[in-house]
LOZALO-962954 format. One record per residue: residue number from 1; residue in three letters; x, y, z of N, C-alpha, C in turn. Coordinates in nm, 3 decimals. Layout:
    nr   rest       nxx       nyy       nzz      caxx      cayy      cazz       cxx       cyy       czz
   NUM    Ala         X         Y         Z         X         Y         Z         X         Y         Z
...
//
This chain:
    nr   rest       nxx       nyy       nzz      caxx      cayy      cazz       cxx       cyy       czz
     1    Met     0.085    -0.119     0.000     0.000     0.000     0.000     0.088     0.124     0.000
     2    Ser     0.050     0.221    -0.077     0.119     0.350    -0.074     0.026     0.452    -0.010
     3    Ala     0.082     0.565     0.026     0.004     0.668     0.095    -0.108     0.719     0.005
     4    Pro    -0.231     0.718     0.055    -0.340     0.779    -0.022    -0.324     0.931    -0.023
     5    Val    -0.377     0.996    -0.122    -0.371     1.142    -0.129    -0.494     1.197    -0.058
     6    Leu    -0.470     1.291     0.035    -0.578     1.361     0.104    -0.568     1.508     0.065
     7    Glu    -0.681     1.568     0.036    -0.681     1.711     0.001    -0.768     1.788     0.096
     8    Thr    -0.721     1.907     0.131    -0.799     2.002     0.210    -0.811     2.129     0.127
     9    Glu    -0.867     2.229     0.185    -0.883     2.355     0.111    -0.749     2.409     0.060
    10    Arg    -0.645     2.402     0.144    -0.517     2.463     0.109    -0.401     2.365     0.095
    11    Leu    -0.424     2.238     0.128    -0.314     2.143     0.137    -0.339     2.015     0.058
    12    Ile    -0.229     1.951     0.022    -0.231     1.815    -0.031    -0.142     1.731     0.060
    13    Leu    -0.198     1.624     0.115    -0.120     1.529     0.193    -0.099     1.410     0.101
    14    Arg     0.026     1.374     0.078     0.061     1.272    -0.021     0.185     1.197     0.026
    15    Gly     0.213     1.088    -0.044     0.336     1.015    -0.015     0.458     1.098    -0.048
    16    His     0.567     1.066     0.018     0.693     1.137    -0.008     0.750     1.095    -0.143
    17    Arg     0.821     1.189    -0.205     0.889     1.166    -0.333     1.037     1.195    -0.315
    18    Leu     1.120     1.135    -0.398     1.264     1.164    -0.391     1.290     1.313    -0.405
    19    Ser     1.211     1.380    -0.487     1.230     1.524    -0.508     1.199     1.606    -0.382
    20    Asp     1.139     1.545    -0.280     1.112     1.614    -0.154     1.234     1.621    -0.062
    21    Phe     1.337     1.544    -0.095     1.443     1.525     0.004     1.512     1.654     0.047
    22    Asp     1.546     1.742    -0.043     1.617     1.864    -0.002     1.532     1.948     0.093
    23    Ala     1.402     1.960     0.066     1.314     2.036     0.156     1.298     1.964     0.289
    24    Leu     1.288     1.831     0.285     1.276     1.753     0.408     1.402     1.768     0.492
    25    Phe     1.518     1.757     0.429     1.644     1.773     0.502     1.654     1.913     0.562
    26    Ala     1.621     2.015     0.485     1.627     2.152     0.537     1.535     2.169     0.657
    27    Met     1.416     2.109     0.652     1.323     2.121     0.765     1.380     2.054     0.889
    28    Trp     1.427     1.930     0.877     1.476     1.855     0.994     1.612     1.903     1.042
    29    Ala     1.682     1.982     0.961     1.809     2.042     1.004     1.788     2.175     1.074
    30    Asp     1.665     2.225     1.073     1.633     2.355     1.132     1.617     2.341     1.284
    31    Pro     1.698     2.411     1.361     1.689     2.400     1.508     1.550     2.433     1.562
    32    Glu     1.478     2.521     1.494     1.343     2.557     1.540     1.247     2.439     1.527
    33    Val     1.261     2.358     1.424     1.174     2.242     1.402     1.200     2.135     1.506
    34    Val     1.325     2.109     1.536     1.359     1.997     1.626     1.368     2.037     1.773
    35    Arg     1.349     2.164     1.801     1.365     2.215     1.938     1.291     2.130     2.041
    36    Phe     1.168     2.089     2.012     1.088     2.012     2.107     1.079     1.863     2.070
    37    Ile     1.142     1.823     1.962     1.131     1.683     1.918     1.253     1.604     1.964
    38    Ser     1.370     1.643     1.919     1.492     1.575     1.961     1.591     1.673     2.023
    39    Gly     1.572     1.801     1.991     1.664     1.903     2.038     1.790     1.911     1.954
    40    Lys     1.805     1.822     1.857     1.927     1.816     1.777     1.891     1.814     1.629
    41    Pro     1.940     1.910     1.553     1.913     1.909     1.409     1.960     1.778     1.345
    42    Ser     1.884     1.729     1.248     1.918     1.604     1.181     2.026     1.627     1.077
    43    Thr     2.114     1.528     1.065     2.213     1.530     0.957     2.143     1.489     0.827
    44    Arg     2.213     1.506     0.717     2.159     1.462     0.588     2.132     1.312     0.592
    45    Glu     2.223     1.236     0.651     2.207     1.091     0.662     2.084     1.054     0.746
    46    Glu     2.065     1.121     0.858     1.948     1.093     0.943     1.819     1.127     0.871
    47    Ser     1.819     1.239     0.799     1.699     1.277     0.724     1.670     1.177     0.612
    48    Trp     1.775     1.127     0.549     1.757     1.027     0.444     1.694     0.901     0.504
    49    Gly     1.744     0.856     0.618     1.687     0.740     0.685     1.541     0.761     0.722
    50    Arg     1.508     0.880     0.768     1.369     0.914     0.801     1.281     0.904     0.676
    51    Met     1.330     0.960     0.566     1.250     0.958     0.443     1.230     0.816     0.392
    52    Leu     1.331     0.732     0.402     1.319     0.593     0.357     1.223     0.513     0.444
    53    Arg     1.209     0.551     0.569     1.120     0.481     0.663     0.972     0.499     0.623
    54    Tyr     0.937     0.613     0.568     0.795     0.642     0.540     0.731     0.543     0.443
    55    Pro     0.789     0.516     0.326     0.723     0.419     0.238     0.719     0.279     0.300
    56    Gly     0.816     0.248     0.384     0.816     0.119     0.453     0.699     0.104     0.547
    57    Met     0.665     0.211     0.619     0.548     0.205     0.708     0.422     0.177     0.627
    58    Trp     0.405     0.250     0.516     0.285     0.229     0.434     0.281     0.087     0.381
    59    Ala     0.395     0.036     0.333     0.399    -0.098     0.274     0.375    -0.208     0.378
    60    Leu     0.433    -0.194     0.495     0.424    -0.300     0.596     0.305    -0.287     0.690
    61    Leu     0.266    -0.163     0.722     0.162    -0.142     0.823     0.028    -0.098     0.763
    62    Gly     0.032    -0.043     0.642    -0.090     0.010     0.582    -0.123     0.150     0.627
    63    Tyr    -0.029     0.215     0.695    -0.042     0.354     0.737     0.098     0.410     0.756
    64    Gly     0.105     0.542     0.768     0.236     0.604     0.783     0.224     0.755     0.780
    65    Phe     0.329     0.819     0.731     0.337     0.965     0.728     0.316     1.016     0.586
    66    Trp     0.254     1.132     0.580     0.233     1.204     0.454     0.328     1.323     0.447
    67    Ala     0.368     1.358     0.326     0.429     1.488     0.301     0.313     1.588     0.292
    68    Ile     0.332     1.706     0.349     0.228     1.810     0.344     0.276     1.917     0.246
    69    Glu     0.195     1.936     0.143     0.230     2.029     0.036     0.124     2.139     0.029
    70    Glu     0.171     2.262     0.014     0.078     2.373    -0.010     0.023     2.360    -0.151
    71    Lys    -0.109     2.373    -0.165    -0.168     2.369    -0.300    -0.117     2.486    -0.383
    72    Gln    -0.113     2.602    -0.321    -0.068     2.721    -0.392     0.085     2.724    -0.389
    73    Gly     0.147     2.697    -0.500     0.292     2.701    -0.508     0.360     2.565    -0.499
    74    Gly     0.296     2.466    -0.437     0.351     2.331    -0.432     0.466     2.309    -0.336
    75    Ala     0.489     2.402    -0.242     0.600     2.386    -0.148     0.571     2.275    -0.047
    76    Leu     0.673     2.196    -0.015     0.665     2.098     0.093     0.680     2.176     0.223
    77    Ile     0.577     2.174     0.308     0.580     2.256     0.430     0.586     2.175     0.558
    78    Gly     0.582     2.042     0.547     0.590     1.961     0.666     0.552     1.818     0.638
    79    Glu     0.531     1.745     0.745     0.486     1.607     0.734     0.412     1.569     0.860
    80    Ala     0.324     1.472     0.845     0.243     1.427     0.957     0.188     1.290     0.923
    81    Gly     0.150     1.216     1.027     0.092     1.086     0.999     0.070     1.002     1.123
    82    Phe     0.049     0.874     1.097     0.029     0.773     1.200     0.148     0.680     1.198
    83    Ala     0.187     0.630     1.315     0.302     0.541     1.320     0.290     0.443     1.434
    84    Asp     0.369     0.339     1.423     0.398     0.248     1.533     0.550     0.241     1.538
    85    Phe     0.610     0.323     1.623     0.755     0.332     1.631     0.816     0.229     1.726
    86    Gln     0.731     0.143     1.786     0.780     0.043     1.882     0.861     0.112     1.993
    87    Arg     0.808     0.223     2.041     0.878     0.300     2.144     0.886     0.220     2.274
    88    Glu     1.002     0.225     2.337     1.018     0.170     2.471     0.983     0.283     2.566
    89    Ile     0.855     0.285     2.605     0.802     0.399     2.677     0.692     0.352     2.771
    90    Ser     0.679     0.423     2.883     0.573     0.390     2.978     0.506     0.521     3.019
    91    Pro     0.372     0.527     3.008     0.283     0.419     2.967     0.297     0.389     2.818
    92    Ala     0.268     0.265     2.782     0.279     0.222     2.643     0.177     0.297     2.557
    93    Leu     0.216     0.321     2.434     0.124     0.383     2.337     0.052     0.268     2.267
    94    Asp    -0.065     0.233     2.318    -0.137     0.116     2.266    -0.248     0.158     2.169
    95    Ala    -0.225     0.268     2.101    -0.317     0.318     1.999    -0.230     0.376     1.888
    96    Pro    -0.283     0.390     1.767    -0.204     0.452     1.661    -0.151     0.589     1.708
    97    Glu    -0.021     0.608     1.691     0.043     0.733     1.735     0.043     0.833     1.621
    98    Met    -0.004     0.953     1.649     0.000     1.061     1.551     0.121     1.148     1.580
    99    Gly     0.181     1.197     1.472     0.293     1.289     1.485     0.287     1.392     1.374
   100    Trp     0.350     1.507     1.397     0.348     1.614     1.296     0.465     1.707     1.318
   101    Ala     0.508     1.769     1.209     0.612     1.873     1.213     0.589     1.963     1.091
   102    Leu     0.599     2.092     1.115     0.585     2.190     1.007     0.709     2.278     1.003
   103    Ser     0.746     2.321     0.883     0.856     2.415     0.870     0.817     2.546     0.938
   104    Pro     0.913     2.620     0.990     0.880     2.746     1.058     0.795     2.841     0.975
   105    Ala     0.818     2.849     0.845     0.741     2.940     0.759     0.594     2.900     0.751
   106    Ala     0.562     2.773     0.781     0.424     2.725     0.772     0.352     2.729     0.906
   107    Gln     0.423     2.757     1.013     0.362     2.756     1.145     0.276     2.881     1.167
   108    Gly     0.172     2.864     1.247     0.086     2.977     1.282    -0.016     3.014     1.176
   109    Lys    -0.035     2.931     1.076    -0.128     2.960     0.966    -0.249     2.868     0.965
   110    Gly    -0.260     2.781     1.064    -0.371     2.687     1.068    -0.349     2.562     0.984
   111    Tyr    -0.231     2.548     0.925    -0.203     2.431     0.842    -0.203     2.302     0.925
   112    Gly    -0.149     2.308     1.045    -0.146     2.188     1.129    -0.286     2.137     1.157
   113    Leu    -0.374     2.226     1.197    -0.512     2.187     1.226    -0.579     2.130     1.101
   114    Glu    -0.559     2.196     0.989    -0.620     2.153     0.864    -0.571     2.014     0.823
   115    Ala    -0.440     1.992     0.831    -0.383     1.862     0.793    -0.426     1.752     0.889
   116    Leu    -0.422     1.780     1.019    -0.455     1.676     1.117    -0.602     1.640     1.116
   117    Lys    -0.690     1.736     1.088    -0.832     1.701     1.074    -0.852     1.603     0.959
   118    Ala    -0.782     1.627     0.847    -0.793     1.535     0.733    -0.737     1.398     0.770
   119    Met    -0.627     1.396     0.842    -0.568     1.268     0.884    -0.660     1.192     0.978
   120    Ile    -0.720     1.262     1.072    -0.811     1.195     1.167    -0.930     1.136     1.092
   121    Gly    -0.983     1.210     0.997    -1.093     1.157     0.916    -1.051     1.029     0.844
   122    Trp    -0.932     1.031     0.784    -0.882     0.911     0.717    -0.860     0.800     0.820
   123    Gly    -0.798     0.835     0.933    -0.766     0.735     1.035    -0.888     0.668     1.093
   124    Glu    -0.994     0.744     1.114    -1.117     0.684     1.168    -1.176     0.583     1.069
   125    Gly    -1.164     0.611     0.941    -1.211     0.515     0.841    -1.119     0.395     0.830
   126    His    -0.989     0.418     0.836    -0.892     0.310     0.818    -0.884     0.218     0.939
   127    Phe    -0.873     0.277     1.058    -0.855     0.198     1.179    -0.988     0.159     1.242
   128    Gly    -1.097     0.215     1.194    -1.224     0.203     1.265    -1.223     0.309     1.373
   129    Arg    -1.337     0.341     1.422    -1.345     0.446     1.525    -1.271     0.399     1.648
   130    Arg    -1.154     0.455     1.674    -1.076     0.416     1.791    -0.991     0.532     1.840
   131    Asp    -0.929     0.511     1.955    -0.844     0.613     2.014    -0.718     0.634     1.930
   132    Phe    -0.662     0.755     1.939    -0.531     0.785     1.884    -0.446     0.843     1.998
   133    Ala    -0.315     0.831     1.984    -0.223     0.878     2.088    -0.121     0.973     2.026
   134    Cys    -0.062     1.055     2.112     0.054     1.135     2.071     0.134     1.170     2.196
   135    Ile     0.260     1.201     2.176     0.345     1.247     2.285     0.403     1.382     2.244
   136    Ile     0.411     1.473     2.341     0.456     1.609     2.313     0.543     1.656     2.429
   137    Ala     0.649     1.728     2.398     0.732     1.790     2.502     0.649     1.894     2.576
   138    Pro     0.658     1.899     2.709     0.573     1.991     2.784     0.595     2.139     2.750
   139    Glu     0.711     2.174     2.695     0.738     2.313     2.657     0.676     2.351     2.522
   140    Asn     0.629     2.252     2.447     0.577     2.277     2.313     0.429     2.320     2.320
   141    Ala     0.409     2.441     2.365     0.273     2.492     2.388     0.188     2.491     2.261
   142    Ala     0.246     2.521     2.146     0.168     2.525     2.022     0.115     2.386     1.986
   143    Ser     0.197     2.283     1.997     0.150     2.148     1.965     0.050     2.098     2.069
   144    Ile     0.070     2.136     2.194    -0.027     2.097     2.298    -0.162     2.160     2.269
   145    Arg    -0.163     2.289     2.235    -0.290     2.355     2.200    -0.356     2.289     2.080
   146    Leu    -0.277     2.255     1.979    -0.330     2.190     1.860    -0.391     2.055     1.897
   147    Ala    -0.319     1.976     1.974    -0.371     1.844     2.015    -0.502     1.860     2.092
   148    Gln    -0.507     1.956     2.182    -0.630     1.977     2.260    -0.746     2.022     2.171
   149    Arg    -0.719     2.106     2.072    -0.826     2.149     1.979    -0.882     2.030     1.902
   150    Leu    -0.800     1.928     1.883    -0.842     1.809     1.810    -0.904     1.703     1.900
   151    Gly    -0.918     1.735     2.029    -0.983     1.642     2.121    -0.890     1.553     2.201
   152    Phe    -0.759     1.574     2.190    -0.665     1.497     2.272    -0.670     1.549     2.415
   153    Val    -0.659     1.457     2.510    -0.654     1.493     2.652    -0.528     1.434     2.712
   154    Glu    -0.471     1.507     2.805    -0.351     1.459     2.874    -0.388     1.340     2.961
   155    Ile    -0.310     1.232     2.949    -0.336     1.113     3.032    -0.221     1.082     3.128
   156    Ala    -0.101     1.134     3.099     0.012     1.105     3.187     0.128     1.199     3.153
   157    Arg     0.220     1.206     3.247     0.348     1.273     3.224     0.457     1.174     3.258
   158    Gly     0.561     1.177     3.179     0.671     1.085     3.202     0.792     1.132     3.124
   159    Ala     0.870     1.037     3.075     0.990     1.070     2.999     1.001     0.976     2.880
   160    Tyr     1.059     1.028     2.774     1.097     0.946     2.660     1.241     0.980     2.627
   161    Lys     1.328     0.881     2.629     1.471     0.901     2.608     1.523     1.011     2.701
   162    Thr     1.484     1.004     2.826     1.521     1.093     2.937     1.461     1.233     2.927
   163    Gln     1.386     1.263     2.824     1.327     1.396     2.808     1.184     1.398     2.863
   164    Pro     1.147     1.503     2.938     1.009     1.512     2.987     0.910     1.504     2.870
   165    Thr     0.804     1.429     2.891     0.708     1.401     2.785     0.567     1.400     2.841
   166    Val     0.474     1.461     2.767     0.332     1.457     2.802     0.266     1.358     2.708
   167    Phe     0.188     1.267     2.766     0.116     1.165     2.690    -0.028     1.210     2.670
   168    Phe    -0.073     1.206     2.546    -0.209     1.247     2.513    -0.283     1.132     2.446
   169    Arg    -0.414     1.135     2.462    -0.499     1.036     2.397    -0.623     1.110     2.344
   170    Arg    -0.664     1.072     2.225    -0.787     1.125     2.166    -0.888     1.012     2.168
   171    Pro    -0.986     1.020     2.258    -1.084     0.911     2.268    -1.168     0.900     2.141
   172    Ala    -1.205     0.776     2.110    -1.290     0.750     1.993    -1.424     0.817     2.011
//
């Protein structure tokens, strides 16, 4: 299975293409993007590994991450999706995990909300009506607000790879 194309008023969510790599690398190398995710900008090699992982998720799991493209102009502005990263984490994420990242130029424009609403609609059809999970750094106020607007509620606080982490769940 490859990533289905989802369209919103301003965005196209689609599978990643080789031609996306330079924009993807630039995004993950940006300290502002990774500030609350890993805290460390990704190398070209790490970004390449990330990009190769996406088609594998779709092929093996039937779900994964989409590239987020602006309809007007066609710029790659981020990525988001569902994953099973097999995280060694407590409490366990026993529901499809949602994740998202937008380039700094795309932040604050409502693109995250627009893309994630489309993903949730797809996810409810694909997985059946069920809970979704996400983890967010407690300092990432913008992502916490976005998750809450989408119906996620905080269920726990803990750590992932020694970093403070807030666990959220979106009830079915």
